[in-house]
C-alpha positions as CSV (number, residue, x, y, z in Angstrom):
1,M,0.0,0.0,0.0
2,R,1.2,3.5,-0.8
3,L,0.0,6.2,1.6
4,L,0.3,10.0,1.7
5,Y,0.6,11.4,5.2
6,L,0.0,15.1,5.7
7,D,1.2,17.0,8.7
8,P,-0.4,20.4,8.9
9,F,1.7,21.6,11.8
10,A,1.5,25.2,10.4
11,G,-2.0,24.7,8.9
12,V,-3.0,24.0,5.3
13,S,-4.1,26.2,2.4
14,G,-4.6,25.3,-1.3
15,D,-1.2,26.6,-2.4
16,M,0.6,24.8,0.5
17,F,-1.1,21.6,-0.5
18,V,0.0,21.9,-4.2
19,G,3.5,23.0,-3.2
20,A,4.0,20.0,-0.9
21,L,3.0,17.6,-3.7
22,L,5.3,19.4,-6.2
23,D,8.0,19.1,-3.6
24,L,7.5,15.3,-3.7
25,G,8.2,15.3,-7.4
26,V,4.9,15.7,-9.1
27,D,5.5,17.2,-12.6
28,I,4.3,20.8,-12.8
29,E,3.8,20.5,-16.6
30,A,1.2,17.8,-16.0
31,I,-0.6,20.2,-13.6
32,R,-0.3,23.0,-16.1
33,R,-2.1,20.8,-18.7
34,D,-4.9,20.0,-16.4
35,V,-5.3,23.7,-15.3
36,A,-5.3,24.8,-19.0
37,S,-8.0,22.4,-19.8
38,V,-10.4,24.4,-17.6
39,G,-10.3,27.2,-20.2
40,L,-9.6,30.2,-18.0
41,D,-6.9,32.6,-18.9
42,G,-5.0,35.7,-17.7
43,F,-2.6,33.8,-15.4
44,E,0.2,31.4,-15.2
45,I,1.3,29.0,-12.5
46,R,4.9,28.8,-11.1
47,A,6.7,26.9,-8.4
48,A,10.0,27.9,-6.7
49,K,12.1,26.7,-3.8
50,V,11.9,28.9,-0.8
51,T,13.1,28.6,2.8
52,R,10.9,28.9,5.9
53,R,12.7,29.0,9.2
54,G,15.7,27.1,7.8
55,I,13.7,24.4,6.0
56,V,13.5,24.3,2.2
57,G,10.1,23.8,0.6
58,T,8.2,24.6,-2.6
59,K,6.0,27.6,-3.0
60,F,3.2,27.3,-5.6
61,D,2.0,30.6,-7.1
62,V,-0.6,31.9,-9.5
63,I,0.8,34.9,-11.4
64,D,-1.4,37.5,-13.1
65,T,0.1,37.7,-16.6
66,A,-1.1,41.3,-17.1
67,T,0.9,42.6,-14.2
68,G,3.5,39.8,-13.5
69,R,2.4,39.9,-9.9
70,N,1.4,37.2,-7.5
71,V,-2.4,37.2,-7.0
72,D,-1.6,36.6,-3.3
73,E,0.1,39.7,-2.1
74,L,-1.7,40.6,1.1
75,P,0.7,40.3,4.0
76,A,-2.0,39.0,6.4
77,H,-2.4,35.8,4.3
78,N,-0.9,32.4,5.1
79,G,-2.2,30.8,1.9
80,R,-4.4,32.3,-0.7
81,H,-7.9,31.5,0.0
82,H,-9.3,33.8,2.6
83,Q,-12.8,35.2,2.5
84,H,-11.6,38.8,2.7
85,H,-9.1,38.5,-0.1
86,H,-10.7,39.9,-3.1
87,E,-12.0,43.1,-1.6
88,H,-8.5,44.5,-1.2
89,H,-6.5,44.3,-4.4
90,H,-6.5,44.6,-8.1
91,H,-6.3,41.9,-10.7
92,G,-4.7,43.7,-13.7
93,D,-6.9,43.5,-16.8
94,G,-9.9,42.2,-14.9
95,S,-10.6,39.2,-17.0
96,I,-11.0,35.6,-15.9
97,G,-11.7,34.0,-19.3
98,Q,-15.1,34.2,-21.0
99,G,-14.7,38.0,-20.5
100,R,-15.7,37.8,-16.8
101,P,-14.3,39.9,-14.0
102,K,-11.9,38.0,-11.8
103,D,-13.4,39.1,-8.6
104,E,-17.0,38.4,-9.6
105,H,-18.9,36.6,-6.9
106,R,-20.0,33.2,-8.3
107,R,-22.6,30.8,-7.1
108,L,-21.9,27.0,-7.2
109,G,-23.9,26.6,-10.4
110,E,-21.4,28.9,-12.2
111,I,-18.5,26.9,-10.9
112,R,-20.2,23.7,-11.9
113,R,-20.7,25.1,-15.4
114,I,-17.0,26.1,-15.8
115,I,-15.8,22.7,-14.7
116,G,-18.5,20.8,-16.7
117,E,-17.5,22.6,-19.9
118,S,-13.8,22.0,-19.3
119,S,-11.8,19.2,-20.9
120,L,-10.7,17.9,-17.5
121,A,-10.6,14.1,-17.1
122,P,-14.0,13.0,-15.6
123,D,-12.4,11.7,-12.4
124,L,-10.5,14.9,-11.8
125,A,-13.6,17.0,-12.6
126,A,-15.6,15.0,-10.1
127,D,-13.1,15.6,-7.3
128,V,-12.8,19.3,-8.1
129,M,-16.6,19.7,-7.8
130,A,-16.6,17.6,-4.7
131,V,-14.2,20.1,-3.0
132,F,-16.3,23.0,-4.1
133,E,-19.4,21.3,-2.7
134,I,-17.7,20.9,0.6
135,L,-16.8,24.6,0.6
136,G,-20.3,25.5,-0.3
137,R,-21.9,23.3,2.4
138,G,-19.6,24.9,5.0
139,E,-20.5,28.4,4.0
140,A,-24.2,27.6,3.6
141,T,-24.4,26.1,7.1
142,V,-22.6,29.1,8.7
143,H,-24.8,31.7,6.9
144,G,-28.1,29.8,7.1
145,V,-28.8,29.7,3.4
146,G,-29.1,27.0,0.8
147,I,-25.9,25.8,-0.8
148,E,-27.0,27.1,-4.3
149,E,-27.4,30.6,-2.8
150,V,-23.9,30.8,-1.4
151,H,-21.9,33.6,-3.0
152,F,-18.3,32.4,-3.1
153,H,-16.5,35.7,-2.2
154,E,-13.2,34.0,-2.6
155,V,-14.0,30.6,-3.9
156,G,-15.3,31.9,-7.2
157,A,-12.1,33.7,-8.0
158,L,-9.5,32.6,-10.5
159,D,-6.8,31.8,-8.0
160,T,-9.0,29.5,-6.0
161,I,-10.3,27.6,-9.0
162,V,-6.7,27.2,-10.2
163,D,-5.5,26.0,-6.7
164,I,-8.2,23.4,-6.4
165,V,-7.7,22.0,-9.9
166,A,-4.0,22.0,-9.4
167,A,-4.4,20.2,-6.0
168,V,-6.6,17.5,-7.4
169,S,-4.4,17.1,-10.5
170,A,-1.3,16.8,-8.3
171,L,-2.9,14.2,-5.9
172,H,-4.1,12.1,-8.9
173,R,-0.6,12.2,-10.4
174,L,1.0,11.1,-7.1
175,Q,-1.0,7.8,-7.3
176,V,-1.4,6.9,-3.6
177,D,-3.9,4.5,-2.2
178,E,-4.9,6.5,0.9
179,V,-4.4,9.9,2.4
180,V,-4.1,10.4,6.2
181,S,-3.6,13.7,8.1
182,A,-2.2,14.6,11.5
183,P,-4.4,16.9,13.7
184,V,-4.8,20.3,12.0
185,H,-3.2,23.5,13.4
186,V,-5.9,26.1,12.6
187,G,-4.3,29.3,14.1
188,S,-5.7,31.8,16.5
189,G,-6.8,35.4,16.8
190,T,-9.1,37.2,14.3
191,V,-9.2,37.9,10.6
192,R,-10.9,40.7,8.7
193,C,-13.2,39.4,5.9
194,A,-16.2,40.3,3.8
195,H,-18.4,39.8,6.9
196,G,-16.3,42.0,9.2
197,V,-13.9,40.6,11.8
198,L,-14.2,36.9,12.4
199,P,-12.5,34.6,14.9
200,V,-9.8,32.2,13.7
201,P,-10.5,29.5,12.7
202,T,-13.2,31.2,10.6
203,P,-16.7,29.7,11.0
204,A,-16.5,28.1,7.6
205,T,-13.2,26.5,8.2
206,L,-14.3,25.1,11.5
207,E,-17.6,23.8,10.0
208,I,-15.7,22.1,7.2
209,L,-13.4,20.4,9.8
210,R,-16.3,19.3,12.0
211,G,-15.4,15.7,13.2
212,A,-11.7,16.2,12.6
213,P,-9.1,16.8,15.3
214,V,-8.0,20.5,15.3
215,Y,-5.9,22.7,17.7
216,S,-4.6,26.2,18.2
217,T,-1.4,27.5,19.9
218,D,-0.1,30.9,20.5
219,V,0.7,31.3,16.8
220,T,-1.7,33.9,15.5
221,G,-3.3,34.2,12.1
222,E,-5.4,32.1,9.8
223,L,-3.2,29.1,9.3
224,T,-5.8,26.8,7.9
225,T,-8.1,28.2,5.2
226,P,-11.5,27.0,4.0
227,T,-9.9,25.6,0.8
228,G,-7.2,23.8,2.7
229,A,-9.8,22.4,5.1
230,A,-12.0,21.3,2.2
231,L,-9.0,19.4,0.5
232,L,-8.4,17.5,3.7
233,R,-12.1,16.7,4.1
234,R,-12.3,15.4,0.6
235,F,-9.2,13.3,0.5
236,C,-8.3,12.2,4.0
237,A,-9.5,8.8,4.9
238,R,-8.8,9.5,8.6
239,F,-6.9,11.7,11.0
240,G,-4.3,10.4,13.4
241,P,-0.6,9.7,14.2
242,L,2.1,8.8,11.8
243,P,1.5,5.2,10.8
244,P,4.1,2.4,11.1
245,L,5.1,2.4,7.5
246,T,8.4,2.9,5.5
247,V,9.2,6.5,4.5
248,E,9.7,6.8,0.8
249,A,9.7,10.5,0.1
250,I,9.1,13.8,1.9
251,G,7.9,17.1,0.6
252,Y,7.2,20.6,2.1
253,G,4.7,23.1,0.7
254,A,5.3,26.7,1.7
255,G,2.8,29.2,2.9
256,T,3.2,32.9,2.1
257,R,3.9,34.5,5.5
258,D,7.0,34.2,7.7
259,I,5.7,33.1,11.1
260,V,7.4,31.9,14.3
261,I,7.2,28.3,13.2
262,P,8.2,27.0,9.7
263,N,5.2,27.9,7.6
264,L,5.1,24.6,5.8
265,L,2.8,21.7,5.1
266,R,4.8,18.4,5.3
267,A,3.7,15.6,3.0
268,T,5.3,12.1,3.4
269,V,4.8,9.2,1.0
270,M,4.9,5.9,2.9
271,Q,5.0,2.3,1.8
272,G,3.7,-0.7,3.7
């Protein structure tokens, strides 16, 4: 059996998830092909080695081709997918493909249409939509609305679609039989978002992680994002300690901020 063990000791976001799998050796060109098959434009994906508190990992980025800038440039962010994200900065030419503004709030049906009209392999498309459904259910529960009425303030944006497609693509390419995660470090404090100031973990993140072991320390900030939580929820068979298997490969996916602990998601491929 081949198992992927995730250790979110500094939390997990979409870009940290992708970065960790790239660090394990997944081919970024294969991910580029899958992302391109969705038919969105105005961006490119890149990966680079970075150091976080003395440990080398891989940082996955979505770059706006109009400006050459990272779409994630707010210093308060750990990863990319925070609900307050798109109120605060510009996206260059304002296109997301199909002539739509990048920061337009989308409902689940619009995401479903984009993925359904893509040339993604059916098994990848199913997993991508499953992650969006988990995000939607989390938001719907918190806000007391139907899932089809949820406005994805951040989830409908270009960078989140790219991150989720890239994460699903990378995991499929890794070809493991099972995914297991350690307890999830969610962070502490508060975060400003579209709804005002929210506690960390945000209500949506905590709702998505219902039933999973989570914890906070004195490390402040939003370490685990809704997207990161949804990826764990979709793919993790269980949460628990490191299993007694043989270590085959180790990867680290870097978050954006420099914090008091190494801002990395560790991913270990194990055989047994």
